[in-house]
C-alpha positions as CSV (number, residue, x, y, z in Angstrom):
1,M,-32.0,13.6,-27.0
2,G,-30.4,15.7,-29.7
3,K,-27.0,15.3,-31.2
4,K,-25.6,18.2,-29.2
5,Q,-27.0,16.8,-25.9
6,V,-25.4,13.4,-26.6
7,Q,-22.0,15.0,-27.4
8,D,-22.2,17.0,-24.2
9,Y,-23.1,13.9,-22.2
10,V,-20.2,12.0,-23.7
11,Q,-17.8,14.8,-23.0
12,D,-19.1,15.1,-19.4
13,T,-18.7,11.3,-19.0
14,R,-15.1,11.4,-20.3
15,N,-14.3,14.2,-18.0
16,D,-15.7,12.3,-15.0
17,L,-13.8,9.2,-16.0
18,G,-10.6,11.2,-16.4
19,A,-11.0,12.7,-12.9
20,T,-11.7,9.2,-11.5
21,L,-8.6,7.8,-13.1
22,D,-6.5,10.6,-11.8
23,E,-7.8,10.0,-8.3
24,I,-7.0,6.3,-8.6
25,E,-3.5,7.0,-9.8
26,H,-3.0,9.4,-6.9
27,R,-4.2,6.9,-4.3
28,L,-2.1,4.1,-5.7
29,S,1.1,6.1,-6.1
30,P,4.1,4.8,-4.2
31,A,4.3,7.9,-2.1
32,E,0.7,7.8,-1.1
33,L,0.8,4.0,-0.3
34,T,3.9,4.5,1.8
35,K,2.3,7.3,3.7
36,S,-0.8,5.2,4.3
37,G,1.3,2.2,5.4
38,I,3.3,4.2,7.8
39,A,0.1,5.7,9.3
40,W,-1.4,2.2,9.7
41,V,1.7,0.7,11.3
42,S,2.0,3.7,13.7
43,S,-1.6,3.5,14.8
44,S,-1.4,-0.2,15.2
45,Y,1.8,0.0,17.3
46,D,0.2,2.7,19.4
47,R,-2.8,0.4,20.1
48,N,-0.7,-2.7,20.9
49,P,3.1,-2.3,21.0
50,V,3.7,-5.8,22.6
51,A,2.5,-7.6,19.5
52,W,4.9,-5.6,17.3
53,L,7.8,-6.1,19.7
54,V,7.2,-9.9,19.9
55,G,6.8,-10.0,16.1
56,G,10.0,-8.1,15.6
57,A,11.9,-10.4,18.0
58,I,10.6,-13.4,16.2
59,A,11.7,-11.9,12.9
60,V,15.2,-11.2,14.2
61,V,15.5,-14.7,15.6
62,G,14.4,-16.1,12.2
63,V,17.0,-14.1,10.3
64,V,19.8,-14.9,12.7
65,A,18.9,-18.6,12.6
66,S,18.8,-18.6,8.8
67,V,22.2,-16.9,8.5
68,L,23.7,-19.4,11.0
69,W,22.1,-22.3,9.2
70,A,23.5,-21.0,5.8
71,L,27.0,-20.5,7.3
72,S,27.1,-24.0,8.9
73,D,25.7,-25.8,5.8
74,D,28.3,-28.1,4.0
75,D,27.1,-27.2,0.5
């Protein structure tokens, strides 16, 4: 391999790495993660809404119980 071929190879590798890092940055951006999370929750709810409703009810009961416990505590 000649010097010019090595320089071209290094430049191509840098360009590929830059494109890969740009794609990673795009996929891990807050907007993209939010969109992906919303799509996952929506499809999961469509497949089994009862589990989500039961989980939501348990979460609400837990929050209400925690608030009532904090209000009734003597500290």
